C-alpha positions as CSV (number, residue, x, y, z in Angstrom):
1,M,-8.9,-11.2,-35.9
2,A,-8.4,-7.5,-37.4
3,K,-5.5,-5.1,-36.0
4,T,-6.3,-1.8,-34.6
5,R,-3.7,1.0,-34.9
6,I,-3.0,2.9,-31.6
7,S,-0.6,6.1,-32.1
8,I,1.4,7.2,-29.2
9,S,4.0,9.9,-28.4
10,L,7.4,9.2,-26.8
11,E,10.3,11.4,-25.7
12,Q,13.3,10.9,-28.0
13,D,15.1,9.2,-24.8
14,Q,12.0,6.7,-24.0
15,S,11.7,5.8,-27.9
16,E,15.1,4.8,-28.2
17,R,15.0,2.8,-24.9
18,V,12.0,0.9,-26.6
19,R,13.7,0.6,-29.6
20,Q,16.6,-0.9,-27.9
21,H,14.8,-3.0,-25.3
22,A,12.8,-4.4,-28.3
23,E,16.0,-5.3,-30.5
24,R,17.3,-7.3,-27.3
25,A,14.0,-9.3,-27.3
26,G,14.0,-10.2,-30.8
27,M,11.4,-7.8,-31.7
28,D,10.2,-4.8,-33.8
29,V,8.8,-2.0,-31.4
30,S,5.1,-2.3,-32.0
31,A,5.4,-6.2,-31.0
32,Y,7.5,-5.1,-28.0
33,L,4.6,-2.7,-26.9
34,V,1.9,-4.8,-27.4
35,H,4.0,-7.7,-25.5
36,A,4.4,-5.1,-22.3
37,A,1.3,-3.8,-22.6
38,T,-0.7,-7.2,-22.4
39,R,2.0,-8.5,-19.5
40,Q,0.7,-5.6,-17.7
41,I,-3.0,-5.8,-17.9
42,A,-2.5,-9.4,-17.3
43,E,-0.8,-8.6,-13.7
44,S,-3.0,-5.9,-13.2
45,D,-6.0,-8.4,-13.4
46,A,-4.5,-11.0,-11.0
47,R,-3.8,-8.0,-8.9
48,D,-7.6,-6.6,-8.7
49,E,-9.0,-10.4,-8.5
50,R,-6.7,-11.5,-5.6
51,F,-8.1,-8.0,-3.6
52,V,-11.5,-8.5,-5.1
53,E,-12.7,-9.5,-1.6
54,V,-10.7,-7.5,0.4
55,D,-12.1,-4.3,-1.6
56,A,-15.8,-5.6,-1.0
57,L,-15.3,-5.8,2.6
58,I,-13.6,-2.5,2.7
59,A,-16.7,-0.8,0.9
60,R,-19.3,-2.6,3.1
61,V,-17.7,-1.4,6.4
62,E,-17.3,2.3,4.7
63,R,-21.1,2.1,3.9
64,A,-21.6,0.8,7.1
65,A,-19.2,3.3,9.1
66,D,-21.4,6.3,7.0
67,G,-24.3,5.6,9.8
68,L,-22.4,5.7,12.7
69,P,-22.5,8.9,14.8
70,A,-19.3,11.2,15.0
71,E,-16.7,9.8,17.5
72,P,-17.4,12.1,20.6
73,A,-14.6,14.6,21.9
74,P,-12.0,12.6,24.3
75,E,-11.9,13.3,27.8
76,P,-9.8,16.1,29.3
77,A,-6.8,14.0,30.6
78,V,-6.7,13.5,34.7
79,E,-3.4,14.2,36.1
80,L,-1.7,11.3,38.1
81,T,-1.1,11.4,41.6
82,E,2.7,11.5,42.8
83,Q,2.2,7.8,43.6
84,E,0.4,6.8,40.5
85,R,3.3,8.6,38.4
86,R,6.1,6.5,40.1
87,E,3.7,2.9,40.2
88,V,3.8,3.8,36.1
89,E,7.5,4.4,35.9
90,E,8.1,1.2,38.2
91,T,5.5,-0.9,36.0
92,L,7.7,0.5,32.5
93,R,11.1,-0.5,34.6
94,F,9.6,-3.9,34.8
95,I,8.4,-4.2,31.5
96,E,11.7,-2.8,30.0
97,G,13.9,-5.5,31.8
98,R,15.0,-2.7,34.4
99,G,13.5,-3.5,37.0
100,P,14.2,-5.2,40.9
101,G,17.0,-7.7,40.0
102,H,17.7,-6.7,36.7
103,A,20.9,-5.3,35.1
104,A,20.9,-1.9,33.7
């Protein structure tokens, strides 16, 4: 298979770190960068494949949502009566375990 040359530019500190890591891996810089890039490509492809159905579902839902009417404005809040407010507070205390017969 014919090889293609790709030229990249790195900051000096990046270049030195790549060279050091390549040496530790027992590779030349070119082989190290190819290995790193192909590994990243494989991970990215696997992730894309794993979520292809989810992505398709999202796209279908977004297309369907485009045809829906805009949400109506929310109705103004209704003030509770004093009795309703006490009932809500009592229910919340019960839910939180602070109702009658529960230790505070």
